[in-house]
C-alpha positions as CSV (number, residue, x, y, z in Angstrom):
1,M,116.5,-50.2,316.0
2,K,113.5,-52.6,316.5
3,K,111.2,-49.7,317.1
4,F,112.5,-47.9,314.0
5,I,111.9,-51.0,311.8
6,T,108.4,-51.4,313.3
7,F,107.7,-47.7,312.5
8,L,108.9,-48.2,308.9
9,L,106.7,-51.3,308.5
10,I,103.7,-49.4,309.8
11,I,104.4,-46.5,307.4
12,A,104.9,-49.0,304.5
13,G,101.6,-50.8,305.5
14,I,99.7,-47.5,305.5
15,Y,101.3,-46.6,302.2
16,L,100.3,-49.9,300.6
17,L,96.8,-49.6,302.1
18,L,96.4,-46.2,300.5
19,L,97.5,-47.6,297.2
20,I,94.3,-49.6,297.0
21,P,92.0,-48.0,294.4
22,M,88.5,-47.1,295.5
23,P,85.6,-48.2,293.3
24,E,84.4,-45.3,291.2
25,N,80.8,-44.3,291.9
26,K,80.2,-42.1,288.9
27,S,76.7,-41.5,287.6
28,E,76.0,-42.0,283.9
29,P,76.9,-38.6,282.2
30,Q,74.0,-36.6,280.8
31,K,75.3,-36.5,277.2
32,A,74.2,-34.1,274.5
33,S,72.9,-35.4,271.2
34,E,74.1,-32.4,269.2
35,I,76.9,-32.1,266.6
36,P,79.8,-29.8,267.5
37,F,80.3,-26.8,265.3
38,I,83.3,-27.2,262.9
39,W,84.8,-24.3,260.9
40,D,86.6,-26.7,258.5
41,Q,88.0,-23.8,256.5
42,D,91.8,-24.4,256.6
43,A,92.1,-23.2,253.0
44,L,90.4,-19.9,253.9
45,W,92.7,-19.3,256.8
46,E,95.8,-19.9,254.7
47,N,94.5,-17.6,252.0
48,L,93.9,-14.9,254.5
49,E,97.5,-15.0,255.6
50,K,98.6,-15.0,251.9
51,A,96.4,-11.9,251.4
52,F,98.0,-10.2,254.4
53,L,101.5,-10.8,253.0
54,R,100.5,-9.6,249.5
55,A,98.9,-6.5,251.1
56,K,102.1,-5.7,253.0
57,A,103.8,-5.3,249.6
58,I,101.2,-2.7,248.3
59,P,102.2,1.0,248.6
60,S,100.7,2.5,251.7
61,E,98.5,5.1,249.9
62,E,97.2,2.5,247.4
63,L,96.4,0.0,250.2
64,D,94.6,2.7,252.2
65,S,92.4,3.6,249.2
66,I,91.5,-0.1,248.7
67,V,90.6,-0.5,252.3
68,Q,88.5,2.7,252.3
69,E,86.5,1.5,249.3
70,L,85.9,-2.0,250.8
71,A,84.9,-0.4,254.1
72,F,82.4,1.8,252.4
73,E,80.9,-1.3,250.6
74,N,80.6,-3.1,253.9
75,D,79.0,-0.2,255.6
76,S,76.5,0.1,252.7
77,I,75.4,-3.5,253.2
78,L,74.8,-3.0,256.9
79,N,73.1,0.4,256.4
80,A,70.7,-1.1,253.8
81,N,69.5,-3.7,256.4
82,K,69.7,-1.4,259.5
83,N,65.9,-1.2,260.0
84,K,65.1,-4.8,258.9
85,T,64.9,-7.8,261.0
86,I,67.4,-10.2,259.4
87,K,66.7,-13.9,259.7
88,P,69.6,-16.4,260.0
89,E,68.6,-18.1,256.7
90,D,68.5,-14.8,254.8
91,G,72.1,-14.9,253.9
92,I,72.9,-11.3,254.9
93,Y,75.0,-12.2,257.8
94,A,76.9,-14.8,255.7
95,L,77.6,-12.0,253.2
96,I,78.8,-9.6,256.0
97,E,81.0,-12.4,257.3
98,R,82.6,-13.1,253.9
99,R,83.1,-9.4,253.1
100,F,84.7,-8.8,256.6
101,F,87.1,-11.7,256.0
102,Q,88.0,-10.2,252.7
103,I,89.0,-6.8,254.1
104,A,90.5,-8.0,257.4
105,P,94.0,-9.0,256.1
106,L,94.3,-5.7,254.2
107,I,93.6,-3.7,257.3
108,A,96.1,-5.8,259.3
109,A,98.7,-4.9,256.7
110,Q,98.0,-1.2,256.9
111,E,100.6,1.1,258.5
112,N,98.1,3.7,259.5
113,K,95.0,1.9,260.7
114,S,91.8,3.6,261.7
115,D,89.4,1.8,264.2
116,W,86.9,1.1,261.4
117,H,87.1,-2.7,261.9
118,V,86.3,-2.4,265.6
119,R,83.4,0.0,265.1
120,F,82.0,-2.1,262.2
121,Y,82.2,-5.3,264.3
122,N,80.4,-3.6,267.2
123,R,77.7,-2.4,264.9
124,V,77.2,-5.9,263.6
125,R,77.2,-7.5,267.0
126,K,74.6,-5.0,268.2
127,K,72.5,-5.7,265.2
128,I,72.6,-9.5,265.5
129,K,71.7,-9.2,269.2
130,L,68.6,-7.2,268.3
131,D,67.7,-9.6,265.4
132,S,68.2,-12.7,267.5
133,R,65.3,-11.6,269.8
134,F,63.0,-12.9,267.0
135,W,65.0,-16.2,266.3
136,D,64.5,-19.7,267.6
137,M,67.8,-19.9,269.4
138,N,67.4,-23.7,269.6
139,S,67.6,-24.1,265.8
140,S,70.9,-24.9,264.2
141,S,70.7,-22.0,261.7
142,A,70.2,-19.5,264.5
143,R,73.0,-21.0,266.8
144,N,75.5,-21.3,263.9
145,T,74.8,-17.8,262.5
146,S,75.0,-16.2,265.9
147,Y,78.3,-18.0,266.7
148,R,79.9,-17.3,263.4
149,I,79.3,-13.6,263.7
150,L,79.9,-13.0,267.4
151,Y,82.8,-15.4,267.7
152,G,84.2,-15.4,264.2
153,M,84.2,-11.6,263.7
154,R,85.8,-11.1,267.2
155,A,88.5,-13.6,266.2
156,T,89.1,-11.6,263.0
157,V,89.2,-8.2,264.8
158,E,91.7,-9.6,267.3
159,E,94.0,-10.8,264.5
160,I,94.0,-7.2,263.3
161,L,94.6,-5.8,266.8
162,L,97.5,-8.1,267.3
163,Q,99.2,-6.8,264.1
164,S,98.6,-3.2,265.3
165,S,101.0,-0.8,267.0
166,D,100.4,0.0,270.6
167,D,98.8,3.3,269.8
168,Q,96.4,1.6,267.3
169,F,95.4,-1.1,269.7
170,V,91.8,-0.7,271.1
171,S,91.6,-2.2,274.6
172,T,88.1,-1.2,275.5
173,T,85.2,-1.4,273.0
174,F,81.7,-0.1,273.8
175,V,78.9,-2.0,272.0
176,S,75.4,-1.2,273.4
177,D,74.5,1.6,275.8
178,E,71.7,-0.5,277.4
179,P,69.9,1.7,280.0
180,S,69.9,0.7,283.6
181,A,68.3,2.1,286.7
182,T,70.6,0.3,289.1
183,P,73.6,1.8,291.0
184,S,76.8,1.9,288.9
185,V,80.6,1.9,289.2
186,D,83.5,2.5,286.8
187,I,85.6,-0.6,285.9
188,L,88.5,0.0,283.5
189,G,86.6,2.9,281.9
190,I,83.3,0.9,281.6
191,E,80.2,2.0,283.5
192,V,79.0,-1.3,285.1
193,H,75.7,-1.5,286.9
194,S,74.5,-3.6,289.8
195,G,73.2,-6.9,288.4
196,D,75.4,-6.9,285.3
197,L,77.1,-10.1,284.4
198,L,80.9,-10.0,283.9
199,V,82.0,-12.8,281.6
200,S,85.8,-13.3,281.7
201,R,88.6,-15.5,280.8
202,G,91.0,-16.7,283.6
203,G,94.6,-17.4,283.2
204,A,94.7,-21.0,284.6
205,E,95.1,-24.0,282.3
206,V,91.6,-25.3,283.2
207,S,90.2,-21.9,282.1
208,A,91.3,-22.7,278.6
209,F,89.5,-26.0,278.8
210,I,86.3,-24.5,280.0
211,S,86.3,-21.9,277.2
212,R,87.2,-24.3,274.4
213,G,85.6,-27.6,275.6
214,N,82.2,-26.8,274.1
215,D,80.2,-27.5,271.0
216,F,80.8,-23.8,270.2
217,P,84.3,-23.1,271.4
218,G,84.6,-19.6,272.8
219,N,86.7,-17.0,274.6
220,F,85.3,-17.0,278.1
221,S,85.6,-19.3,281.1
222,H,84.0,-17.5,284.0
223,V,80.9,-15.6,285.0
224,A,80.4,-13.3,288.0
225,I,77.4,-11.1,288.9
226,I,78.2,-7.7,290.4
227,H,76.3,-6.2,293.3
228,I,76.7,-2.5,294.2
229,N,75.8,-1.4,297.7
230,E,73.2,1.4,297.4
231,E,74.5,3.3,300.4
232,T,78.2,3.1,300.0
233,D,78.5,2.5,296.2
234,E,80.9,-0.3,297.0
235,P,81.0,-3.0,294.3
236,Y,81.1,-6.7,295.1
237,L,81.5,-9.6,292.8
238,V,79.6,-12.8,293.6
239,E,81.3,-15.8,291.8
240,A,82.0,-19.5,292.2
241,H,85.6,-20.7,292.5
242,I,86.8,-24.3,292.2
243,E,88.9,-23.7,295.3
244,K,86.3,-22.3,297.6
245,G,82.8,-22.4,296.1
246,V,80.5,-19.4,295.9
247,A,82.2,-16.4,297.5
248,I,82.2,-12.6,297.5
249,A,85.2,-10.6,296.1
250,T,85.9,-6.9,296.3
251,L,86.6,-5.1,293.0
252,D,90.4,-5.2,293.7
253,E,90.3,-8.9,294.4
254,Y,88.3,-9.5,291.3
255,L,90.7,-7.6,289.1
256,N,93.8,-9.0,290.8
257,D,92.6,-12.5,290.0
258,K,94.2,-12.9,286.6
259,K,91.9,-12.0,283.8
260,L,92.9,-12.3,280.1
261,R,89.7,-10.5,279.0
262,F,86.2,-9.6,280.3
263,M,82.9,-8.6,278.8
264,V,80.0,-6.8,280.5
265,M,76.5,-8.1,279.7
266,R,73.1,-6.6,280.9
267,P,69.5,-7.7,280.7
268,R,67.6,-5.9,277.9
269,V,65.6,-3.0,279.3
270,D,62.6,-3.9,277.1
271,L,62.1,-7.4,278.7
272,E,58.7,-7.7,280.2
273,Q,60.1,-8.4,283.7
274,M,62.5,-5.4,283.4
275,M,59.7,-3.0,282.3
276,A,57.7,-4.1,285.4
277,N,60.6,-3.7,287.7
278,P,63.7,-1.7,286.4
279,M,65.5,-2.5,289.7
280,L,65.3,-6.2,289.1
281,P,69.0,-6.7,288.3
282,H,70.0,-5.0,291.5
283,E,67.5,-7.2,293.5
284,A,68.8,-10.3,291.8
285,S,72.4,-9.4,292.7
286,L,71.4,-8.6,296.3
287,F,69.6,-12.0,296.5
288,I,72.6,-14.0,295.5
289,F,74.9,-11.7,297.6
290,N,72.8,-12.5,300.7
291,E,72.5,-16.2,299.8
292,S,76.3,-16.6,299.6
293,Q,76.6,-15.2,303.1
294,T,73.8,-17.2,304.8
295,R,74.9,-20.6,303.6
296,H,78.1,-22.4,302.4
297,I,77.7,-23.2,298.7
298,P,80.4,-25.6,297.5
299,Y,81.6,-25.6,293.8
300,D,79.5,-27.8,291.6
301,F,81.9,-30.1,289.7
302,K,78.9,-32.0,288.2
303,M,77.7,-28.8,286.4
304,D,74.1,-29.5,287.3
305,Y,72.3,-26.2,287.2
306,Y,69.1,-27.8,288.4
307,D,70.6,-28.4,291.8
308,S,71.4,-25.2,293.7
309,S,73.0,-26.9,296.8
310,A,76.3,-26.5,294.9
311,M,77.0,-24.1,292.1
312,F,79.5,-23.6,289.3
313,C,80.2,-20.1,288.0
314,S,77.5,-19.8,285.3
315,E,74.9,-21.1,287.8
316,V,75.5,-18.2,290.2
317,G,74.1,-15.7,287.7
318,S,71.4,-17.9,286.2
319,Y,70.2,-18.9,289.7
320,A,70.0,-15.3,290.9
321,Y,67.9,-14.1,287.8
322,K,65.7,-17.2,287.9
323,Q,64.3,-16.1,291.2
324,F,62.9,-13.0,289.4
325,G,61.5,-14.7,286.4
326,I,64.4,-14.3,283.9
327,N,65.7,-17.7,282.7
328,L,69.2,-17.1,281.2
329,W,70.8,-19.4,278.6
330,E,67.7,-19.5,276.3
331,S,69.5,-22.3,274.5
332,E,71.4,-24.7,276.7
333,S,75.1,-25.4,276.2
334,T,76.0,-28.7,274.8
335,I,79.2,-30.8,274.9
336,S,79.0,-33.7,272.4
337,S,82.6,-34.7,271.5
338,N,83.4,-38.0,273.2
339,G,87.0,-37.0,274.0
340,I,86.0,-33.7,275.8
341,I,83.3,-35.6,277.7
342,E,85.8,-38.2,278.8
343,W,88.3,-35.6,280.0
344,L,85.7,-33.5,281.7
345,N,84.2,-36.5,283.4
346,N,87.6,-37.1,284.9
347,F,87.2,-33.8,286.6
348,G,83.8,-34.8,288.0
349,V,81.5,-33.2,285.3
350,E,78.4,-35.3,284.8
351,N,76.1,-32.9,282.9
352,F,77.0,-32.1,279.3
353,V,73.8,-30.3,278.6
354,T,74.5,-27.3,280.8
355,Q,75.3,-23.6,281.0
356,M,78.8,-22.7,279.7
357,P,80.2,-19.1,280.2
358,S,81.0,-18.5,276.5
359,D,77.4,-19.3,275.4
360,L,75.9,-16.5,277.5
361,E,77.0,-14.1,274.8
362,Y,74.4,-15.6,272.4
363,D,71.5,-15.2,274.8
364,P,69.1,-12.7,273.2
365,M,67.8,-11.6,276.6
366,L,71.2,-9.9,277.3
367,S,72.9,-7.0,275.6
368,V,76.7,-6.8,275.2
369,V,77.6,-3.5,276.9
370,A,81.4,-3.5,276.4
371,E,84.5,-5.6,276.3
372,W,88.0,-5.1,277.6
373,R,91.3,-6.8,276.5
374,D,95.0,-6.0,276.9
375,K,97.3,-6.4,273.9
376,E,100.1,-8.6,275.5
377,I,97.6,-10.6,277.4
378,L,95.4,-11.1,274.3
379,F,98.2,-12.9,272.5
380,Q,98.6,-15.1,275.6
381,D,94.9,-15.9,275.4
382,H,95.3,-17.0,271.7
383,V,98.3,-19.2,272.6
384,D,96.4,-20.9,275.4
385,N,93.4,-21.5,273.2
386,A,95.6,-23.0,270.5
387,V,97.3,-25.3,272.9
388,M,93.9,-26.4,274.3
389,D,92.5,-27.0,270.8
390,A,95.5,-29.3,270.1
391,L,94.9,-31.2,273.3
392,I,91.2,-31.5,272.6
393,S,92.0,-32.9,269.2
394,R,94.1,-35.6,271.0
395,A,91.3,-36.3,273.5
396,N,88.9,-36.8,270.6
397,E,91.4,-39.3,269.1
398,G,91.1,-41.4,272.2
399,E,94.0,-40.1,274.3
400,K,93.1,-40.3,278.0
401,L,94.2,-38.5,281.1
402,D,96.3,-40.6,283.5
403,Y,97.9,-40.4,287.0
404,N,100.9,-41.7,288.8
405,L,99.6,-44.5,291.0
406,W,102.5,-44.3,293.4
407,M,101.5,-40.7,294.2
408,L,98.0,-41.8,295.2
409,P,98.8,-42.4,298.9
410,V,100.4,-38.9,299.0
411,A,97.3,-37.3,297.3
412,R,95.0,-39.1,299.8
413,V,96.9,-37.8,302.8
414,I,96.7,-34.2,301.2
415,K,93.0,-34.7,300.6
416,A,92.4,-35.8,304.2
417,Y,94.3,-32.6,305.4
418,S,92.2,-30.6,303.0
419,L,89.0,-32.0,304.4
420,L,90.2,-31.0,307.9
421,L,90.8,-27.4,306.6
422,N,87.4,-27.4,305.0
423,S,85.7,-28.4,308.3
424,I,87.0,-25.2,309.9
425,G,86.0,-23.0,307.0
426,K,89.4,-22.8,305.2
427,E,90.5,-23.7,301.7
428,G,92.1,-27.1,301.2
429,I,95.0,-27.8,298.9
430,I,92.7,-30.2,297.0
431,P,89.4,-28.4,296.5
432,E,86.2,-29.4,298.2
433,G,84.3,-31.9,296.0
434,M,87.5,-33.0,294.2
435,G,88.9,-36.4,295.1
436,A,92.6,-37.5,295.2
437,V,92.4,-39.4,291.9
438,T,90.8,-36.4,290.2
439,A,93.5,-34.1,291.6
440,L,96.2,-36.3,290.2
441,K,94.5,-36.4,286.8
442,N,94.3,-32.6,286.9
443,T,98.0,-32.6,287.5
444,D,98.5,-34.7,284.4
445,F,96.3,-32.3,282.4
446,V,98.3,-29.3,283.6
447,D,101.6,-31.0,282.9
448,R,100.5,-31.8,279.3
449,F,99.3,-28.3,278.8
450,K,102.5,-26.7,280.1
451,E,104.8,-29.0,278.1
452,C,102.8,-28.3,274.8
453,K,102.8,-24.6,275.5
454,S,106.5,-24.4,276.2
455,I,107.4,-26.1,272.9
456,T,104.8,-24.0,271.1
457,E,106.3,-20.8,272.4
458,L,109.7,-21.8,271.0
459,K,108.1,-22.2,267.6
460,I,106.3,-18.9,268.0
461,N,109.6,-17.1,268.7
462,A,111.2,-18.7,265.6
463,F,108.2,-17.7,263.5
464,K,108.4,-14.1,264.6
465,E,112.1,-13.9,264.0
466,E,111.8,-15.3,260.5
467,N,108.6,-13.5,259.4
468,E,108.6,-10.3,261.5
469,Y,105.0,-10.6,262.5
470,L,102.9,-12.5,265.1
471,P,101.6,-15.8,263.8
472,P,97.9,-15.9,263.3
473,Y,95.7,-18.2,265.2
474,W,95.6,-21.0,262.6
475,Q,99.4,-21.1,262.7
476,L,99.3,-21.2,266.5
477,V,97.1,-24.3,266.4
478,R,99.4,-25.9,263.8
479,M,102.4,-25.2,266.0
480,A,100.6,-26.6,269.1
481,E,99.7,-29.8,267.2
482,E,103.2,-30.2,266.0
483,S,104.4,-29.7,269.6
484,L,102.5,-32.7,270.8
485,T,104.3,-35.0,268.3
486,N,107.8,-33.8,269.3
């Protein structure tokens, strides 16, 4: 009995010792001095939904005729400017955006939809990618115009797709047939070349934060570069994971790692470096492929793309291309909202002028080749985004992430065990580079996300039952915000 009591006292002593908080040694975050983009168009979103409901009451043939006429007018605007270089301040893209918003709810209400909206959007995004080659992408007018068109029109197209029947849903869209001399492989019907960058959206809660926690909230949370073996035609994806750092995945492993969407991007063939060496993308992918095998590269929680001793996902692609004279992310990503900075800093992020996955889409050095999405998963993506937007709103109001102090000793023991696993080349329960307190705060974040999402999904089901259509994104955000007050 004496020995048992002594044992309990030792355990209690160790537990109390592990309760002592360690002094935080955080560097001063590198903050951005930008202003986050704000749509601030709640009235417009509500009017779009009202237009959708009115259009559903219009006889089918009459509605089809209205849509056909408006589509012709939109095509005419684009055709008239086909061979001109449009500047962001010209107002043409603003006109295209307004006219597309006008026709979108009518198309969503159609029983027999064509794929005009998808084709028109892809023509516009190809056009703006060509025009942006001559823009100063660090100017606010260029950034805002590029974002409004590439993100805003995608969001509009996806609202239409979600109101479409299964046979009307377009899962794969082809945007630009950018030539490439490097080896290729077929991925979900898309011809992907060695050196291409695959920008995707993961299914984890933190993926939603990465895609939305930005001055220009987007749809993507992850970047991988593909390398295709010239002799075997075997594709490999080089990517950075929070759990294991930079690693190589087979195509099956990449696709089996939950993806809500992905987009293929490729360096423009007319870049000076590409004209001098058409095999440059393949060589860049081979470089980072070999680099990841010759040294252990841990995940970079600080998001410092100047330091390649550790790398986050965006840095893998930019570091590879940098070796060959192509500097991606012509305009750096910025994170300026105090609440987002506070929450990300809890996860170890110290650099808020960095390279975010979503912003790669706006880089004029890259062409958008194609994009893939699945209908059921697409709606899940929208729900996750709405929940994250609601949580970010709370963060910006001053709400902080917390952790259960009494769980700190347990987390520290798990961290010690994780370090032991890391030392023999295995993944730990708590990722390398993440401390015990950070892991507990991450648990708090995940719990908040799941609770909000669970309540939001109940509201979604009630909405669908009452209205007989899927709620649009602005309704999802409203439901998520209401869920946080319940």
